[in-house]
Every structure is written in C-alpha cells, then in structure tokens.
C-alpha positions in Angstrom: 12.7 -35.0 -62.2 9.5 -33.3 -61.1 9.4 -31.3 -57.8 6.1 -30.4 -56.1 6.0 -27.9 -53.2 2.9 -27.8 -51.0 1.7 -24.4 -49.7 1.0 -23.9 -45.9 -0.5 -21.3 -43.6 1.9 -18.7 -42.2 0.8 -19.2 -38.6 1.8 -22.9 -38.4 5.1 -24.6 -38.9 5.6 -25.6 -42.6 4.7 -29.1 -43.6 7.5 -31.3 -44.8 8.7 -30.6 -48.3 8.1 -33.5 -50.6 10.1 -34.1 -53.7 8.5 -36.5 -56.2 11.2 -38.5 -58.0 10.9 -40.9 -60.9 10.2 -44.5 -60.4 7.7 -43.5 -57.6 10.4 -42.7 -55.1 9.8 -39.8 -52.7 12.2 -37.8 -50.5 10.8 -36.0 -47.4 12.6 -32.9 -46.0 11.7 -31.4 -42.6 12.7 -28.3 -40.7 14.5 -28.6 -37.4 12.6 -26.7 -34.7 15.6 -24.3 -34.2 15.5 -23.4 -37.9 11.7 -23.1 -38.2 11.2 -19.5 -39.6 7.6 -19.5 -38.3 8.4 -20.4 -34.7 7.9 -17.3 -32.5 9.8 -16.5 -29.3 7.9 -14.3 -26.9 10.7 -12.0 -25.9 8.4 -9.0 -25.3 6.3 -11.1 -22.9 9.4 -12.0 -20.9 10.5 -8.4 -20.7 7.1 -7.2 -19.6 7.0 -9.9 -16.8 10.5 -8.8 -15.6 9.4 -5.1 -15.5 6.2 -6.0 -13.7 8.1 -8.1 -11.1 10.6 -5.2 -10.5 7.8 -2.7 -10.0 6.1 -5.0 -7.5 9.4 -5.4 -5.6 9.8 -1.6 -5.6 6.3 -1.1 -4.2 6.9 -3.5 -1.4 10.2 -1.8 -0.5 8.5 1.6 -0.6 5.9 0.5 1.9 8.5 -1.0 4.2 10.4 2.3 4.1 7.2 4.2 5.0 6.7 2.0 8.0 9.9 3.2 9.5 9.0 5.7 12.3 5.4 5.3 11.4 2.8 5.9 14.2 -0.4 5.1 12.3 -1.2 3.2 9.2 -4.7 3.6 7.8 -6.6 2.3 4.8 -9.1 4.4 2.9 -11.7 3.1 0.4 -10.3 4.4 -2.9 -12.7 3.5 -5.7 -14.5 6.5 -7.2 -11.6 9.0 -6.7 -10.7 11.0 -9.7 -7.0 11.8 -10.4 -7.6 15.5 -9.6 -9.3 14.6 -6.3 -6.4 12.4 -5.3 -3.9 15.1 -6.1 -5.9 17.6 -4.0 -6.0 15.2 -1.1 -2.2 14.7 -1.2 -1.7 18.4 -1.1 -4.0 18.8 1.9 -2.1 16.4 4.1 0.5 17.4 6.7 4.1 17.2 5.7 4.6 14.1 7.9 1.8 12.1 6.2 2.2 10.1 3.1 -0.5 8.7 0.8 0.3 5.6 -1.3 -1.9 3.7 -3.8 -0.8 0.1 -3.9 -2.3 -3.4 -4.3 -3.5 -5.0 -1.1 -1.4 -8.0 -1.8 1.8 -6.0 -2.0 1.0 -3.9 1.1 0.3 -7.1 3.0 3.6 -8.6 1.8 5.4 -5.7 3.3 3.6 -5.7 6.7 3.4 -9.5 7.1 5.1 -10.7 10.2 5.0 -7.2 11.8 2.6 -5.5 14.2 1.2 -3.7 11.2 -0.2 -7.0 10.0 -3.2 -6.3 12.2 -4.4 -4.3 9.2 -5.3 -7.5 7.4 -9.1 -7.1 7.6 -8.7 -4.1 5.3 -7.0 -6.1 2.6 -9.9 -6.3 0.2 -11.4 -3.9 -2.3 -9.6 -0.8 -3.6 -7.6 1.1 -0.9 -5.2 4.0 -0.7 -2.9 3.8 2.4 -2.1 6.7 4.7 1.2 6.6 6.6 1.4 9.0 9.5 4.9 9.8 10.8 3.8 12.1 13.6 2.4 11.6 17.1 -0.3 14.1 16.3 -2.9 11.5 15.1 -6.0 13.7 15.1 -4.2 16.4 13.1 -3.2 13.7 10.5 -6.8 12.3 10.2 -8.6 15.7 10.1 -7.5 16.7 6.5 -9.1 13.6 5.1 -12.3 14.2 7.1 -12.5 17.8 5.7 -11.8 16.5 2.2 -14.4 13.8 2.5 -17.0 16.3 3.6 -16.2 18.9 1.0 -16.2 16.4 -1.9 -19.2 14.5 -0.5 -17.3 11.2 -0.4 -19.2 9.6 2.5 -18.8 6.2 0.9 -15.0 6.6 0.8 -14.4 6.2 4.4 -11.5 4.7 6.4 -11.7 0.9 6.2 -9.4 0.6 9.2 -6.2 1.6 10.8 -3.4 0.2 13.1 -2.1 2.3 16.0 0.3 1.0 18.6 -0.3 -2.6 17.3 -4.0 -2.4 17.7 -6.6 -2.5 14.9 -9.2 0.2 14.7 -12.3 -0.5 12.5 -14.4 2.3 10.9 -16.5 2.6 14.0 -13.5 3.0 16.2 -12.0 6.1 14.6 -13.7 8.5 17.0 -11.2 7.2 19.6 -8.3 8.1 17.3 -9.8 11.5 16.3 -10.4 12.5 19.9 -6.9 11.8 21.2 -5.4 14.8 22.9 -2.8 16.8 21.1 0.7 17.2 22.5 -0.1 20.8 23.7 -3.2 19.5 25.5 -1.1 16.7 27.1 1.5 19.3 28.3 -1.3 21.5 29.7 -2.9 18.6 31.5 0.4 17.4 33.0 1.5 20.8 34.1 -1.9 21.6 35.6 -1.8 18.3 37.5 1.7 19.0 38.8 0.8 22.5 40.0 -2.5 21.5 41.5 -3.3 19.8 44.8 -2.4 16.1 45.2 -6.0 15.0 44.5 -5.8 16.3 40.9 -2.5 14.5 40.4 -4.1 11.3 41.7 -7.0 11.9 39.2 -4.5 12.1 36.4 -2.8 8.9 37.5 -6.1 7.1 37.5 -6.8 8.0 33.9 -6.9 5.3 31.3 -3.5 3.6 30.8 -3.2 5.0 27.2 -3.7 8.6 28.4 -1.3 8.1 31.2 1.4 6.7 29.0 1.0 9.6 26.6 1.2 12.1 29.4 4.4 10.6 30.7 5.9 10.3 27.3 5.2 13.9 26.6 6.7 15.0 29.9 9.9 13.0 29.3 10.2 14.5 25.8 9.7 18.0 27.1 12.4 17.5 29.7 14.8 16.2 27.0 14.1 19.2 24.8 14.7 21.6 27.7 17.8 19.7 28.9 
C-alpha cells in the first residue's frame, strides 16, 4: 500500500490527508475544527479588550466622583502640552482643584443627564478637564492664566466651562474671572449693613447672582460664628 501526504502552508488549516490504496481506492481523512493544530484562538485580544473596558469604567467613575461638591467644571484645549508642562500645571493649581485628562466620550458619559451636561459643546478635540471644589472661582482659574502666559500657550485656551448649571464659552470667562472673592463679598455686605439705608438698597438692587452670593456668604459667616 502506497501513502502520499500533501504539504500545506502553516497559516491555513491542513488539507485533507489522502491515502492512495491499491485497486484505485482512496480514503480521505479530515481534521475536526476542535483538533485543528493551526486554528488560533485570540485570547490576548480578549484580555486586552477586558482591560480596556475596565479602564474606561474606572475613568467614568473617577469623573463622577470629582463632580461631587464641584462648583465649576472647565475644559482646556490640551493638544501641544508636553508631559513636563502638564506636571508643572498640576503643581500650580490650588489644593481644591483637580486636573484630569480623559476622552471626551468618557467625560460626557459621566455628566450625561446632569446639569454638567451643558459642557457638551466642548466635547471635541483634545481636552484636559479642570474640576474646582471651591467657591473661589477666580482663584481657581488664575493659575492656568499665569501658566498660559508664562509658557506662551495662547492657543491652549479654555474651550468652555459650566458654573451653576450655565455654560460659559471662551468669550464669557471674564465674567467668571472677575467674580468677587469671599473676602470682598464679606466686606461689601458688612459695609452695606453699616451704611445708610440707601447703600443697602443699592446692594439689594445688584444683579441677582451677586445678591445670592452676598446672602450665601453672610449665612455661612453666621454659621461659622454660631
């Protein structure tokens, strides 16, 4: 009996083995898929996908945690930053400010359905996100302005921010940066209370946002003293 084995490429399943028998009879042997030694299972791809999914879920959870007790969420154009510059910027921020680099899709997934979703216009390009956990908004923004000027990063400006549920575009940041500090609010309130009634009326006729901040500061001061 004469047996002939055909060769086959290593990257494809082996062709059937053919045994040539006498009297022109042939017998064909085939490999079941489960026993095919050349069939590859992409375990590494599966593992990488699972790790990637876990990291994405962790990023979304981190953003949600940062939104707790957050007073302002801002997006900054990130492309062009070096690792060293980013580290320097982080060190320059106040203790109650947090800087996070994350994909827009993951950040939006975390803010979707909340008042922070007003930041949606910023969800394009490369952004780094600033979370401010302090009522001192100007003091939280100033370190980046100083850093931006020092490093000549005029192109890396704020792309937008959300404060008290309202979206502020790049041209609106002056309103945020000129907000009175807590000390200024205290001084204004005390001055109004100690001055003639006309001054108090003037304070009460100030824009609603300023008036609310004055009243909130006064209530907090009384709580701290009492």
